[in-house]
C-alpha positions, 0 to 999 in steps of 0.5 A: 114911351108914349109917342105922339105924331103932330103936323107943326106946319102945313106947306103947299110947294108949287108942283107938290099937289099933296103939300108937305107937313111938319111931322114933329114927334111928342114924346112922354118920357119919365123926365118930362116931355121931349120934341123931335123938331119943333115945326113953325112957331108962333112967331113965323106968321108975324115975321115970315121974311125974318124968320123963314126967308125968301124960300116961303115964295116956293114952299108956301107955308100956311103959318096957321097959329094952331099947328104950332107945337106949343098950342097942340101940347096945350090942347093936349092937356099938357103943360108946355113947361114940361117940354124940357128938351128939343132934338133937332134933325137940322136948323132949317126954318121949318124945323126950328121955327117953334124953338122961340115958344119953348125958351126954357127947353135944352136944344140938342143937335150935333156939333156940326150942324150947331157951327154951320147954323152960327157960321154959315159958308155958303150962299144956301147956308147963309139963306137957311141959317137965318139969325132970327131963329136964335134971337131968343138965345136957345141953350144948345147941347151939342153932340159928336156922334161916335164912329165906334158906335153905329146903329143898324148900318149907320157909321156914327150914332150916340144914345141920348140917355141924359134925355131918356133911355131908348132915344139914338142920335144918329149922324145923317149928313148930306141935306145939311152939314150936320143933319141927324136923325133919331131913333126911338125905342117904342116898345114894340118897334123902333121909330126912325125920324130921319128929318130931311134925309128924304122928301117922299115915300116914293124915294125909298119904298120903290113906288116912284120917287118924289114930285119933280119940284121936290126932287129940284128943290132937294138937290138945290139946297143939299149940302152934299148931294153925294151924301144925300143919294147914299142916304136914300139908298141905305134907307131904301135897303132898310125898308126893303127888309120889311122889318116889323120892329122898325118904322122910317119916317121923315119931316114932310111926307103927309102920307108917312104922318097918316101912316104913323097916326094910324099905327098908334093905339086908340087912345093916342089916336083920339089925343093926336086927331085933335091938332 
């Protein structure tokens, strides 16, 4: 399937001079278009308090409507109504802000994340799972990855054949209760979008870790810090293999977004640079 790499939300956190992006994938599949995460949407700029919450004072989103997924999909010449499915890594505001722009799409996530978003328990969960993100009544499709199926050493995974062949949901809790990654078969390699399982490429490629402010934020909002660290270790092991048939990307590292854009063919690259 053809894969496009979009930035659907620029942010400038304190102490992170390179800033952050919201790295969203747009997949062209035989059954229509598929988004992995939705980034920030059109409503977020006009309702930042209700839809993003107090954390915007630290991460400082730009709220540029031109970065909204629906605007980029149209700019690329697609019909937004062809976006049939949105696959969520988790339900944080910077990953679900665009859901309201595609109310007809089925929204896929783990059962654990769906339950957490609708029944927050802790102070952190009540701050991250804001009701405004669900006001439009999204159609949630819940998945429980099977422990009997693993994917490259991750203990639980499930193919999403109802969405398209070559898409696998991989359970990766830690950042949130039901956080997930998605493995996409791009033909010549697999692309593993791990959401917020790590923030900065230095955390897995051995070049020195993330800026201190991002590490502190990651620790502060983690549902299970021990699992976050274990995810870092597993992803570092995968990266160290240097496998040519696997690319690891995350949701917020601008360097990984640019690397991904450089790795695609000229035709796709020209289209993506419109964003």
